[in-house]
N, C-alpha and C positions, 0 to 999 in steps of 0.2 A: 783521194785527198779530201774532196768535199765531204765524203762520207765520214771520214775521220773527224773533220771539224764539226759536223753535225752531231756526232756521238759525244764530243766534248761538251757541246752546248746542252745536251739532254740532261734530265734529272738523274742523279745517282740513285742507287737502290735504296739507300737510307732515306733520301728525301721523298722518294716515291712512297715508301711505307709511312712516312710522317704525314704526307698529304692524304693518303688513304685513310689513316687513323683519324685525321681531322675531319674528313668527309663523313666518316661513320659517327664521330662524336658530336658533330655540329647540331643535329636534331635534338640530342639530349641536352646540350648546352642551352639551346633556344628554349626547350621546355622548362629547364631549371630556371632560366631567366624569367620566363612567363610566370612560373609558380611563385618566384620571389616577388615579382611585380604585383601579382594578385594578393599576396599576403600583406605587402606594404600598403596596398590600396584598400585592404579590408574587404575584398570582393570574394564572393562564393565561399564564405566561411562555413565550416561544418558546425552544426549545432552541438555545443558541448553538453555533457551530461549534467554538470552542476554549474550554476550561475549565482551571482550575488543576489540576495533578497533586495527587492526594490526599496530604496530608502534606508537600508541597513547593510552597508557594504561589508561589515565584519561578520556576516552570516551567509551561509550558502544553502541552496535549495535545488532540487531537481528541476531542470529546465523544462518548462511546459511545452516547448517545441522540439524536444529531443527526438520524438518519434518522426519528425520530418526527414530524418535520415533514411527512413524506410518506406514511407507512404508518399504517393504522388503529390505534387503541389496542388493546393486547393482542397485537399481532403481534410476532413475533420480528424484531429489528432487525439488519441487517448492520452490522458494525463494521469499522474499518480497522486500520492498522498501529500506531497509537498512537505515532507519532514525536513526540518532545518537543522544545521549543525555549524560549528565553528570551523573555518578553513584551517588547513595545515595539519601537522601531525598531532594527534590527541595528546593532551598532557597526562601527567602521572595519575591524576584523579579522575580521568575521563575514560569511560568505556564506550567504544564505538563499534556498533554492529550494523552490517548492511544486509538487507533482505532483497532477494531477487525472485522474479516469477511473473506470472500473468495476472489475470483479473482476480483469481482466488487469493493470490499472495497480497493483492492490494485491498482485499476486503469487500469486493463487489457483492451485493449492490448497495452496501451501506456506506455511510460517511465514516471516515477516520477511526473512531474508537472501537469499532467492531473488528478491525484488521488484527490478525494474530500478532503482528509486530507491535502494535500499540499496547496490546494486552501484556506482552512480554516486557516492554519498556516500563509499563506501570509497575509491574512486579519488581523489576530491578531497582527502580527509584525508591519504592517503599522499603525494600530490603536493605539498601545501602544509601540512605538519605544524604550522607556526607559526600558522596561522589556525584559526578555529572554523567548522565546516561544519554547517549545518542544512538537511537535505533532508526536507521535511515532506510525506508522502504522505497525501492526503485521499481516496484511492480507496475506493469502496464497491461491493459487489455489488448488482445489480438496480437501479442508478440510471442515468440518462442525462443528456442535455444540460440538462434542466430543473434537476436538482439541481446540476450544475456551475455553471450561471448563477446559481442562488440562493446558492451559496457565495461567489461572486466578490466582493461588497462586503466580506465579512469577511476574505477573503484580501488584498484591496487594503489593508485597514487594518493588516496586519502588515508591509507594505512589503517583499515579497520582491524579490530582484534578478532573478528570472526565474520564469516559470510554464511547466511542461511538461505537455502534454495528450496522453493516449493514450486515446481514447474513440470510440465509434460503434457497437459491437456491440449495445448495449442500447436503441437508439432506439425500437424497436417495443414491446418487452416490459418495459423498465425502468419503474419507477414513474412514472405519469402519461403514459407513451407511448401512441401511438395504438392499438396492438394489445394493450395491457396490461389485466389484470383490474382495475387501479387507475387507469384513464384518466379524464380529465375533459373529453375532447373533442378535436377536431382543430385547434383554433385556438391556435397558440402565444401569441398576444397575450393571449387570454383566460386561458389557464392561467398565464401569467406574472403577469397581473393578480391572479389568485387567490392566487398565492404572495406577491405584494406585500401584498395585504390581510391575509395571515396574520401580518404583522408587527404588526398591531393586536391587542391583547389582547381587545378587545371581540368581534372577529370570531372569534378562537379559542374564546372562551367560548361564543359562539353555536353554533359548529361542534360543540363537545363536547356541548352540549345536544341538538342534532339527532341526532348519532350515538348518544348514550345512549338517546334515545327509539326510534330505529330498532332498536337492539339489544334493547330490551325487547319491542318489537312482534314481532321475528323470533325471539325466544327465545334470542338469543346474539349473539356478535360476528360481524359479517358479513365481517370481514377475514380475511387469511390465517391459517391455523393456525400455532401455534408450531412451531418446528423449524428445521433448518439444513441447507443443502446447498451452495449456491453462494455462500458467504461466511462470514465469521467471525461466529458467532452471539453476540448479546449476552445471555448468561445461560444458554444451554443447550449442553451439550457436543456435539461433532460426532456421536458415536455413540449418542446417547440415544434409545432406543425408536424406531428408524427405521421399523419396520414399521407403526407407527400413524400415520405422517405422510407427506405428500407433500413433494417437494423444493421449494426456493425457485424453481427453474426452472419447475416445473409450476404452482405457484401464481400465478406472474406472467403466465401466458399467458391472454389474453382471447380473441383472434381467432387461431385456430390456423392457418388457411390464408390467406396474404396473397400472391397472385400478383403478378408483375412488372407486369402490366397493370391492377392494381386501384387504386381510389381510395385505399384505405388505404395502399398502398405509396407512392404519391405524397405522401400526407399525412405519412408518416413522414420522407420526404426533405425536405419543406418544413419540418417541425419541426426537423430537425437543422440545416439551412442557416440558418434564422432564429436559432436559439439560439446556434449556433457563432459567427455573425457578432457578435451582441451580446456574447457572452462574450469574444471576442478584443478587441473595441473597448473593453470595460470596462477591460481591462488596459492596452492601448496608450495610451488617453487618460489613464491614470494614470501613464504613463511606465514601465510594467513590460514588459520584453520577453517575448514568448510564443513557445514552440516547440511546434508541434502536429504530431503524427505520423500518418501513414497507419496503418491497422490491418490485421492479418493474421489468417488463419484456416487451418484444415486443409483443403486443397483435394484432395490426392491420396489421402489415406487415411481419408476420412470420407464415406461415402455420404450423399446428401441425406436429411433426415428426412421431408419431405412433398413430394408432387408436386401441382402445380396442374392436375389433369386431371379429366375428368368421371367416369371409372371407374378408380379407383386399382388395384383388384384386377386388372382386365384389362390395364391398362398395365404393371404390374409383371410379370405373367405373360409379356407380349410381350417385355419386355427379357430375361427369363431364357431364353425360348425362343430368342431370337437368339443368345445366348451358348452355349446347349447344342447347337444344331442343327448347327453346323459348327465347324471348327477356329478357335480364338480368334484366330489371326493371319491368317485368310483375308479376302479382299475381300468374300465373301458375308456374313460376320458384320457387317462395317462397313457394308455397303449396307443390311442389314436395320435396323440401328440408325439410320442416316441417314434411312431412310424413316419410321421411327417418330418421329424428331425433326421431320420435315416435317409429319406428321399432328398431333403434339402439341407445338408449339413451346414451350409453357410447362412441359412436363414436364422434371424435372431428372434422373431416374435414367438415361434413355437417354444423355444427354450424359456422365454419369459413367461408364457402362459403355463407351462409345466411347473415353473417355479412357483407361480401363484397357487397352483393346486397343491403342491407339496407344503407350502406355508399354511394353507388352509387346513391341511391334514396334520399339522404339527411336526412335519418332517423337516426341521430347519436346516440340517446339514445338506439334504438334497436340494432344498429351496435355494440355499446360498450358492451351491454349485451351478444351478441352472441360471440364476440371476447374473452371476459373473459371466457365464458362457454367453448369455444374451447381450450383455454390455460389450463383451469383446467382439461380437459379431455385428454390432450396430455399424452398418456401412457408412453412415454419416458420422465422421470421426471427430465429434466434439469431445467425447469422453475418451480418455486414454485407456488402452487395453491393459490386460495383465502383463503383456510383453514389455510395456513401458516401465512398469514397476520392477520387472526383472532386470531391465537395463540399469535403472537407478541403483538397485542393490549391487549388481555386479560391477558396474563402472565406478560407483561410489567407493566401494571397498578397494578395488584395484588401484584407484587413483589417489588413495590416501585420505578420503573424506570420512566423516562420521555419518553413517546412514541412520536417519531418524524414520522410524516406521509409522508415519502419520496415518496411513490407511489402517494398519493394525490397531492403532489407538482408537480410531473411530469405530472400527468393527467391534472391539472389545466393549465399547460403551453402548453399542446398539443392541436393541432387543433381538434376541435370536442370532446375534452376530451378522445381521443383514443390514447394511448401510442404506437408509432410506430417509423418509421425510422427518424422522426424529432429529436428524442433523443436517439434512440437505434441503435447500429451497426449491430447486428444480433439478436440472440434470447433473450439475457438478459444483455449484456454489454453496458452501456451508451456510447455515444460519448462525446466529450469534453463539449458540451453544457449540456448534460444530467448530467454529473458529477458536473457541476457547480450548476445545480438546486438542487442536493442532498446536496452540500456544503452549499447552501443558506438555505435549510430547517434546517440543523443542526445549522447554525448561528442564525436563528430566535428562535429556541428552547433554545439554550444556553443563548441568550440575555434575553429571557423572564424569564427563571428560575433564572438567576443572578439578574435581575431587581426586581423580587418579593421576593428575599431573600431566595429562596429555595436552591440555590447553592452559596457557598462562595468561592471566588477566592482570591489569594494573591494580595496585593497591588503591583502595581497600576492597576491591571487588573480588580478589582471589578467594579470600575466606568467606566473604558474604555469599557468593554464588555457590561455592562448594557446600554451603550449609542449607541450600534451598530444598530440603526434603519435605515430604508431605506434612510433617508436623511443625514446620517453621511458621511462626505467627503471620508473616507476610503471605505465605502460601495459603494458609487456612482462611484468610480474609480476602484473598485475591478475587475469587469469582464474584463476590458481592460488590466489589469496588471497581470493576472495569468501567472504562469511560465511554461505553456505548449507551447513549442517552435514548430516552423514548422518542425524541425527534429523529435520531439516526435510524431507529427501527422503523418508524412510520415512513420515512423517506425511502428506505430500502423496500418496504412493501409496495409503495407507489411505483417505484422503478421496476419491481418484479412484474406488476400488472402490465406495465408498458412492454416489457420484454416478451411476456408470454402471450400477448395479443398478436404477435407476429410469427412469421416462419422462423424455425421449423415446428413451433408449437401449434401453429395453425397452418392451413393449406395456403400456398402462395396466392396473394391477391385477395384472400378472404379476411385475414386478420388485419386490423388497423386500429391502433390505440386511440380512443376518443376520451379526452379528459373531461369527464362529467363528474369528477370527484367532488364531494361536498364535505366540508369540515364538520365533524360531529363531536369532537372533543377539543379541549384546550390544546393538546399536542397537535391535533390535525390543523388547527388554526395557524400554527407556526410551520409545520412540516409542509403543508401544501404550497404556501408562497415560496418556500425554499425550493421545492420540486419544480415549480413553474418558473423559477428564475426571477421572481418578484421581490425576493429578500435574500440576502446573503446567509450562508450557513452560520457565519460568525454572529450576525445580528439575531438570527432565530434562536441560536443556542444561548446567547446572553439573555434574551428575553425569557427563555425557558428557566434559566437559573434564577432570575429575579422573581419569576412567578412562583416557583417552588419555595423560594425563601419567604415570600409573603404568606404562603399557605402553611408555613411551618414544616414543610417536608425537607428536613435538613439533608438527608442522605442523597436525595435526588438533586437538590440544589448544588451540593458538592460535586456530584457526578458531572453535571452540565458544566460547572465552572472548571472542573479538572480537564474535560475534553477541550475547552477553549485554551487553557494554559498549555496543554500538550501541543496544540496546533500553532500557538503564537507565543513561545517562550521568550521571544525577544521584545515583546511589548509589555510595558508596565501594567496596563489595564487588566489583562487576563490574570496576571500574577496577583495583583491586588484584590481582584474579585474573588479568586480562589481563597486568598487569605481571609477575606471577610466571611466567606461561607464556612470555612473551618472554624472561625471564631464563633459564629452563630451556633455551630454544632458543638461548642465547648471543647474543641480540639485545639487548645491554645498553642501548643508546640508546633503543630503542623501549620497553623495560621502564621506563626512567626517566621517559619521557613519561607513562605511565599510573599509575605510582606517585605522581607529582606531582599528577595529576588527582585521585586518591583522597585525597591529603593535603590538597588545597585544599578538598575537601568536608568531611573530618573528619580532623584530625591525631591520629594515635595513635602510641605508641612502636613498635609492630610495623611500621607503615609507614615510620617514620623509620629503623629498623634495615634494612629492605629497601632503602631509598634509599641508606643508607650503604654497604651491600654492593655495590650497583650502581655507586656512585662508585668503589669500590675496583677493580671489574672494568674500569672505564674509566680507571683510573690517576690518579684525582683524590683523593688522600689528604686534602687540606685540606677539600674538600666532604664527604667521608665522615666526618671527625672532627666537623665541625659538626653533621651529622645525628645521630651517636651522642650527642653532648653534649645536643642538644635532646631526644632521646628520654629521657635520664636526668633532664632538667629536668621533663619531664612525669610521669615515674614513676621515682623514684630506685631503686626495688626491681627494675627490669627487668634481670634477670641477663644476658640475651643482649646488651643494649646495653653493659653493663659489660665483658663478655668481648671483644666486638668492638672496643671503644675501647681496651682494654688491649693487644690484639693489634696494633692499628694503632700505638699508641705504641711498643711494643717493636720493631716492624718499622722504625720511623723513627728508631731509636737513642735512644729515651727510656724505657729499661728501668726506671729508678727511678720514673718517673711511673706506669708501668704497674703496678709492684708496689704502689705507694701506693694507686692506684685499687682494685685487687683487695682489699688489706688492709682498706680502709675498708668495702668492700662486705661481706666475710665477717664483719667485726666487727659490722656493723649487722644483717646478715641471715644468721644462723648456718646456716640451712637451704640456702644456696646451695652445694651440693656441687660443682658443676662449676667455679665460680669458685675454691673452696678448692683443688681439685686443680691448677688452672692456676697459682694463686699459689704452691703448693708447688714446682711445676716451675720457675717463674721464679725463686723464691728460691734453689732449689738451683743453678740455672744461674749466678745472681749470685755465690753463695758459691764456686762452682768457679772463676769468673773471678778 
């Protein structure tokens, strides 16, 4: 009887299942509540890719701290080009293109105007001046396909008309790469799952706690030291205390020797293939065309950094002995190197040395084959191998992208079809000419796909881009007008000196950049302070433009002003300065375009006077008069506006009105001496008549 009563008081099967389900769900409910609370409190927020421009909330720019998603707290973060754009879906007259990649995509070691994205933007703006062009470069140093894939949803959200990708060199040593000091393992699925989890604030808060505890236990931050080499540093100038720091290149290397036959090498290729396919499909499934380029590096003028051999010292000595023992052009030297290659097929240096001999003997096809083989076997994997380009070709086509053969374009432009110092600065970063070749390769691909209807752009760009053949006026003048200034070039040269003074270009601990640079030219006197962090790039470039204008070098003055305007299109000053430089170069229509852009941002009497003067140069007196009248409406005391309006009235046969304008001005503003003098001359002329 008591047993029966006890059974009645017990839970029914349904209730037991309900309580069991509640017990299982409770942790998830608590986590969801914690996540909601963290979001409401603004705690542990993930750094967004794009943020408002400080002081200009209607513009967006790449977040300088977005790389904090991947690097340890306290580490120096690479930053990008800071291209700005208007938020929201682009309008009918706006072309929006996003560029992705590493330091080469971002134009390292130069500032801004040397990046192939800026070159392409300049061409598009010149070809279709009636439209708005937004080429947004999201490239960062020391990142690879994990970062590109992580950025993709936020890039899709801004609805670009196309995405251009130039990436692949950083697959091993870029952050989270299989050979990186910041790796999380060899499974792309698991690493991407970790990045997805990071979107949860609960996970980020937990991660911060773990890292903080580890830092306390180890007595400091376990991440890379602050400093900068292979990228634009967020917060530390490029030349700051370099002797006390390693370069970004050195800090990112975890596994220094990665032979072709190694599991790590294959894992790096799998990582690249997996992520590239997902990246391209993310865009194509959103209806966004993708242009992905093969990547190039210095083959002919950069010896391999590391040989995958058992005895590096003996191997290197054998290569040198083969070159010293006999004449460099003899068959005996070639045979000695060929035998060494047979004995050590994974060694890179013997291939490179044999390539040098072939080139010296004029056998360019053989030289090119050996140089490529040496690059592919370089066990310090800063330069992507031929396998990476095969992945780009295969995955790109299978995933629906347009493959741009940037490597083939550079090879075709290179002497003997060997890519070397003609277009490369060191191991893989192009010089300004090299970046232009890449820009032109993307131009050709974009033009072709638009012309055949595979890519649709907003009007008026559809016809304008489809017409960008080699004989188009904008294309013919393109190379001469790129916005890479002499200051940018010198800054890049200083940065290159800093990079090459350290490992792997020098032995560890031997190289240390010492800033003993001396300014020997006018450009140096501006580039050095910018390099040392004593002057902003904006100030240095503005001074450069003014100096060239004073010297009468109109083309260079325009180039510098154009670089400023492209970097700061939301500011009235750079637009007005570019307008003034075009006006001085007798390019009145171009001057008017940028004076108007400046006026649309901030209308001032000075701008209106400049606009009026430009209309006079174009023979449009009516528009000039309207501009001067508007200037005086804003500031009746503006003497220049009064004088220019009076001159225009007098020139058009309205002398009495001109005299009356001047008389009212000098009566109201007795200190206007120039207006008084002109009034006296006009009054005298009227009396004489």
